DRENVOBA-34368 format. One record per residue (C-alpha): chain; residue number from 1; x, y negated, z. Coordinates in nm, 4 decimals. Example, Ala and Ser with C-alpha at 12.3 -4.5 7.8 and 13.67 -1.06 7.14 Angstrom:
<recs>
+-------+------+----------+----------+----------+
| chain | resi |       c1 |       c2 |       c3 |
+-------+------+----------+----------+----------+
|     A |    1 |   1.2300 |   0.4500 |   0.7800 |
|     A |    2 |   1.3670 |   0.1060 |   0.7140 |
+-------+------+----------+----------+----------+
</recs>
This chain:
<recs>
+-------+------+----------+----------+----------+
| chain | resi |       c1 |       c2 |       c3 |
+-------+------+----------+----------+----------+
|     A |    1 |  -1.9698 |  -3.5721 |   4.1564 |
|     A |    2 |  -1.6985 |  -3.6701 |   3.9071 |
|     A |    3 |  -1.5146 |  -3.3342 |   3.9351 |
|     A |    4 |  -1.8376 |  -3.1572 |   3.8803 |
|     A |    5 |  -1.8997 |  -3.3662 |   3.5648 |
|     A |    6 |  -1.5539 |  -3.2830 |   3.4512 |
|     A |    7 |  -1.6263 |  -2.9121 |   3.5277 |
|     A |    8 |  -1.9515 |  -2.9258 |   3.3299 |
|     A |    9 |  -1.7825 |  -3.1030 |   3.0453 |
|     A |   10 |  -1.5312 |  -2.8050 |   3.0146 |
|     A |   11 |  -1.8283 |  -2.5634 |   3.0427 |
|     A |   12 |  -1.9856 |  -2.7423 |   2.7429 |
|     A |   13 |  -1.6589 |  -2.7253 |   2.5406 |
|     A |   14 |  -1.6060 |  -2.3652 |   2.6191 |
|     A |   15 |  -1.9587 |  -2.3009 |   2.4968 |
|     A |   16 |  -1.9113 |  -2.5119 |   2.1725 |
|     A |   17 |  -1.6029 |  -2.2891 |   2.0992 |
|     A |   18 |  -1.8186 |  -1.9705 |   2.1342 |
|     A |   19 |  -2.0972 |  -2.1502 |   1.9327 |
|     A |   20 |  -1.8563 |  -2.2342 |   1.6410 |
|     A |   21 |  -1.7367 |  -1.8645 |   1.6592 |
|     A |   22 |  -2.0932 |  -1.7240 |   1.6364 |
|     A |   23 |  -2.1819 |  -1.9756 |   1.3547 |
|     A |   24 |  -1.8733 |  -1.9241 |   1.1363 |
|     A |   25 |  -1.7741 |  -1.5641 |   1.1757 |
|     A |   26 |  -1.9832 |  -1.2441 |   1.0981 |
|     A |   27 |  -2.1373 |  -1.0820 |   1.4013 |
|     A |   28 |  -1.8888 |  -0.8072 |   1.4280 |
|     A |   29 |  -1.5931 |  -1.0470 |   1.4061 |
|     A |   30 |  -1.7439 |  -1.2913 |   1.6512 |
|     A |   31 |  -1.7903 |  -1.0170 |   1.9072 |
|     A |   32 |  -1.4337 |  -0.8926 |   1.8467 |
|     A |   33 |  -1.2978 |  -1.2525 |   1.9007 |
|     A |   34 |  -1.5017 |  -1.2860 |   2.2103 |
|     A |   35 |  -1.3911 |  -0.9634 |   2.3573 |
|     A |   36 |  -1.0090 |  -1.0635 |   2.2699 |
|     A |   37 |  -1.0586 |  -1.4050 |   2.4424 |
|     A |   38 |  -1.1932 |  -1.2086 |   2.7581 |
|     A |   39 |  -0.8996 |  -0.9888 |   2.7417 |
|     A |   40 |  -0.6605 |  -1.2782 |   2.7253 |
|     A |   41 |  -0.8414 |  -1.4494 |   3.0180 |
|     A |   42 |  -0.8357 |  -1.1377 |   3.2274 |
|     A |   43 |  -0.4749 |  -1.0623 |   3.1434 |
|     A |   44 |  -0.3736 |  -1.4316 |   3.2374 |
|     A |   45 |  -0.5628 |  -1.3966 |   3.5712 |
|     A |   46 |  -0.3871 |  -1.0651 |   3.6567 |
|     A |   47 |  -0.0390 |  -1.2100 |   3.5524 |
|     A |   48 |  -0.1137 |  -1.5086 |   3.7647 |
|     A |   49 |  -0.2204 |  -1.3143 |   4.0645 |
|     A |   50 |   0.1324 |  -1.1458 |   4.0743 |
|     A |   51 |   0.3510 |  -1.4285 |   3.9280 |
|     A |   52 |   0.2035 |  -1.7708 |   3.9762 |
|     A |   53 |   0.1865 |  -1.9674 |   3.6547 |
|     A |   54 |   0.2125 |  -2.3378 |   3.7582 |
|     A |   55 |   0.0491 |  -2.5185 |   3.4715 |
|     A |   56 |  -0.2317 |  -2.2632 |   3.4526 |
|     A |   57 |  -0.2980 |  -2.3035 |   3.8210 |
|     A |   58 |  -0.3170 |  -2.6891 |   3.8067 |
|     A |   59 |  -0.5568 |  -2.6764 |   3.5117 |
|     A |   60 |  -0.7898 |  -2.4041 |   3.6192 |
|     A |   61 |  -0.8159 |  -2.4977 |   3.9933 |
|     A |   62 |  -0.9157 |  -2.8555 |   3.8903 |
|     A |   63 |  -1.2303 |  -2.7213 |   3.7457 |
|     A |   64 |  -1.3229 |  -2.4313 |   3.9449 |
|     A |   65 |  -1.5570 |  -2.4437 |   4.2436 |
|     A |   66 |  -1.4284 |  -2.3199 |   4.5680 |
|     A |   67 |  -1.6622 |  -2.0374 |   4.5808 |
|     A |   68 |  -1.5335 |  -1.9295 |   4.2297 |
|     A |   69 |  -1.1675 |  -1.9343 |   4.3133 |
|     A |   70 |  -1.1063 |  -1.5673 |   4.4178 |
|     A |   71 |  -0.9573 |  -1.4979 |   4.0661 |
|     A |   72 |  -0.7998 |  -1.7836 |   3.8741 |
|     A |   73 |  -1.0322 |  -1.8520 |   3.5845 |
|     A |   74 |  -1.3146 |  -1.6713 |   3.7183 |
|     A |   75 |  -1.5758 |  -1.9239 |   3.5964 |
|     A |   76 |  -1.4383 |  -1.8915 |   3.2458 |
|     A |   77 |  -1.4272 |  -1.5113 |   3.2709 |
|     A |   78 |  -1.7899 |  -1.5109 |   3.3892 |
|     A |   79 |  -1.8899 |  -1.7424 |   3.1021 |
|     A |   80 |  -1.7255 |  -1.5203 |   2.8421 |
|     A |   81 |  -1.8769 |  -1.1967 |   3.0005 |
|     A |   82 |  -2.2193 |  -1.3499 |   2.9610 |
|     A |   83 |  -2.1675 |  -1.4503 |   2.5947 |
|     A |   84 |  -2.0276 |  -1.0886 |   2.5347 |
|     A |   85 |  -2.3109 |  -0.9130 |   2.7003 |
|     A |   86 |  -2.5603 |  -1.1195 |   2.5108 |
|     A |   87 |  -2.3828 |  -1.0686 |   2.1873 |
|     A |   88 |  -2.3587 |  -0.6932 |   2.2356 |
|     A |   89 |  -2.7222 |  -0.6485 |   2.3262 |
|     A |   90 |  -2.8437 |  -0.8643 |   2.0381 |
|     A |   91 |  -2.6064 |  -0.6820 |   1.8047 |
|     A |   92 |  -2.7166 |  -0.3435 |   1.9208 |
|     A |   93 |  -3.0893 |  -0.4366 |   1.8825 |
|     A |   94 |  -3.0187 |  -0.5767 |   1.5276 |
|     A |   95 |  -3.1498 |  -0.9268 |   1.6277 |
|     A |   96 |  -3.1311 |  -1.2230 |   1.3898 |
|     A |   97 |  -2.8004 |  -1.4066 |   1.4600 |
|     A |   98 |  -2.9966 |  -1.7290 |   1.5326 |
|     A |   99 |  -3.0835 |  -1.5648 |   1.8654 |
|     A |  100 |  -2.7183 |  -1.5464 |   1.9577 |
|     A |  101 |  -2.6344 |  -1.8895 |   1.8323 |
|     A |  102 |  -2.9268 |  -2.0293 |   2.0413 |
|     A |  103 |  -2.8225 |  -1.8215 |   2.3438 |
|     A |  104 |  -2.4799 |  -1.9762 |   2.3382 |
|     A |  105 |  -2.6291 |  -2.3308 |   2.2630 |
|     A |  106 |  -2.8414 |  -2.3030 |   2.5695 |
|     A |  107 |  -2.5541 |  -2.1796 |   2.7776 |
|     A |  108 |  -2.3071 |  -2.4360 |   2.6701 |
|     A |  109 |  -2.5248 |  -2.7653 |   2.6703 |
|     A |  110 |  -2.8417 |  -2.6786 |   2.8631 |
|     A |  111 |  -2.6677 |  -2.5250 |   3.1639 |
|     A |  112 |  -2.4261 |  -2.8126 |   3.1708 |
|     A |  113 |  -2.6925 |  -3.0817 |   3.1398 |
|     A |  114 |  -2.9061 |  -2.9131 |   3.4047 |
|     A |  115 |  -2.6258 |  -2.9077 |   3.6590 |
|     A |  116 |  -2.5325 |  -3.2696 |   3.6049 |
|     A |  117 |  -2.8744 |  -3.4087 |   3.5996 |
|     A |  118 |  -2.9906 |  -3.1780 |   3.8880 |
|     A |  119 |  -2.7062 |  -3.2839 |   4.1119 |
|     A |  120 |  -2.7331 |  -3.6525 |   4.0278 |
|     A |  121 |  -3.1071 |  -3.7085 |   4.0118 |
|     A |  122 |  -3.2690 |  -3.3853 |   4.1272 |
|     A |  123 |  -3.5354 |  -3.4901 |   4.3786 |
|     A |  124 |  -3.7859 |  -3.2003 |   4.3312 |
|     A |  125 |  -3.5972 |  -2.8894 |   4.4694 |
|     A |  126 |  -3.7176 |  -2.5667 |   4.3425 |
|     A |  127 |  -3.4793 |  -2.2924 |   4.4709 |
|     A |  128 |  -3.1633 |  -2.3747 |   4.6349 |
|     A |  129 |  -2.9743 |  -2.6361 |   4.4513 |
|     A |  130 |  -3.1907 |  -2.6134 |   4.1475 |
|     A |  131 |  -3.4246 |  -2.8897 |   4.0705 |
|     A |  132 |  -3.7159 |  -2.9639 |   3.8388 |
|     A |  133 |  -3.5177 |  -3.2497 |   3.6899 |
|     A |  134 |  -3.2254 |  -3.0288 |   3.6114 |
|     A |  135 |  -3.4437 |  -2.7660 |   3.4601 |
|     A |  136 |  -3.6448 |  -3.0068 |   3.2436 |
|     A |  137 |  -3.3265 |  -3.2001 |   3.1190 |
|     A |  138 |  -3.1608 |  -2.8647 |   3.0450 |
|     A |  139 |  -3.4578 |  -2.7586 |   2.8577 |
|     A |  140 |  -3.4817 |  -3.0733 |   2.6425 |
|     A |  141 |  -3.1039 |  -3.0860 |   2.5568 |
|     A |  142 |  -3.1124 |  -2.7096 |   2.4689 |
|     A |  143 |  -3.4030 |  -2.7504 |   2.2449 |
|     A |  144 |  -3.2597 |  -3.0497 |   2.0565 |
|     A |  145 |  -2.9400 |  -2.8414 |   1.9957 |
|     A |  146 |  -3.1366 |  -2.5444 |   1.8723 |
|     A |  147 |  -3.3532 |  -2.7485 |   1.6322 |
|     A |  148 |  -3.0587 |  -2.7668 |   1.4021 |
|     A |  149 |  -3.1384 |  -2.4003 |   1.3076 |
|     A |  150 |  -3.4820 |  -2.3279 |   1.4591 |
|     A |  151 |  -3.8190 |  -2.4668 |   1.4263 |
|     A |  152 |  -3.9161 |  -2.7022 |   1.7042 |
|     A |  153 |  -4.1633 |  -2.4722 |   1.8858 |
|     A |  154 |  -3.9304 |  -2.1921 |   1.8854 |
|     A |  155 |  -3.6325 |  -2.4075 |   2.0037 |
|     A |  156 |  -3.8436 |  -2.5546 |   2.2766 |
|     A |  157 |  -4.0002 |  -2.2249 |   2.4105 |
|     A |  158 |  -3.6478 |  -2.0482 |   2.3926 |
|     A |  159 |  -3.4904 |  -2.3336 |   2.5719 |
|     A |  160 |  -3.7520 |  -2.3245 |   2.8526 |
|     A |  161 |  -3.7093 |  -1.9382 |   2.8839 |
|     A |  162 |  -3.3284 |  -2.0019 |   2.9211 |
|     A |  163 |  -3.3577 |  -2.2688 |   3.1786 |
|     A |  164 |  -3.6123 |  -2.0908 |   3.3822 |
|     A |  165 |  -3.3931 |  -1.8023 |   3.3801 |
|     A |  166 |  -3.1332 |  -2.0182 |   3.5594 |
|     A |  167 |  -3.3588 |  -1.9842 |   3.8610 |
|     A |  168 |  -3.2973 |  -1.6169 |   3.8962 |
|     A |  169 |  -3.0693 |  -1.5250 |   4.1761 |
|     A |  170 |  -2.8144 |  -1.3808 |   3.9197 |
|     A |  171 |  -2.5263 |  -1.5677 |   3.7743 |
|     A |  172 |  -2.6801 |  -1.7979 |   3.5162 |
|     A |  173 |  -2.3944 |  -1.7232 |   3.2726 |
|     A |  174 |  -2.5804 |  -1.3905 |   3.2257 |
|     A |  175 |  -2.9381 |  -1.4880 |   3.2600 |
|     A |  176 |  -2.9544 |  -1.8048 |   3.0390 |
|     A |  177 |  -2.8109 |  -1.6464 |   2.7103 |
|     A |  178 |  -3.0152 |  -1.3269 |   2.7497 |
|     A |  179 |  -3.3418 |  -1.4992 |   2.8190 |
|     A |  180 |  -3.2955 |  -1.7559 |   2.5556 |
|     A |  181 |  -3.1834 |  -1.5074 |   2.2908 |
|     A |  182 |  -3.4605 |  -1.2708 |   2.3809 |
|     A |  183 |  -3.7289 |  -1.5471 |   2.3464 |
|     A |  184 |  -3.5927 |  -1.6407 |   2.0073 |
|     A |  185 |  -3.5758 |  -1.2924 |   1.8793 |
|     A |  186 |  -3.9427 |  -1.2434 |   2.0056 |
|     A |  187 |  -4.0630 |  -1.5624 |   1.8374 |
|     A |  188 |  -3.8871 |  -1.5355 |   1.5062 |
+-------+------+----------+----------+----------+
</recs>
């Protein structure tokens, strides 16, 4: 469990970096920065595939699950792709930037919390390894994070939408930000 907690801590830190990017930069710049970070991640993965980068391997493999180690940094790449997809969808639709900020907040802190609590205390299994305890804890933590810029009822409903989307049989790095942001956009 200790490795999973460290992994989720890195997941949250990664998300907080993106959160700061979308808070402090205009939408267009935030999307460009996210795309640049994705390009750097993919480039590093490709270089590493051909020419092993010792320090990179040690850092990334420590935090990757065995089913996510086909490409070095795969988890981080999927995370960034999820943020980028949500950003592009919400930008194209002209959605309030709070939807994107909430989407990233839910992915950063809600997803991490639901995994840690679900693995440690999850007795009520819903689908596969997902538990009611994980979903509820992720919803509460996401809502608290979103209350900094959204009314309580919108923060809670959007957090619930994001955490319920985690149950879908699609990578939750894609479903959580899209569901959370869509709920915020509909409720604003």
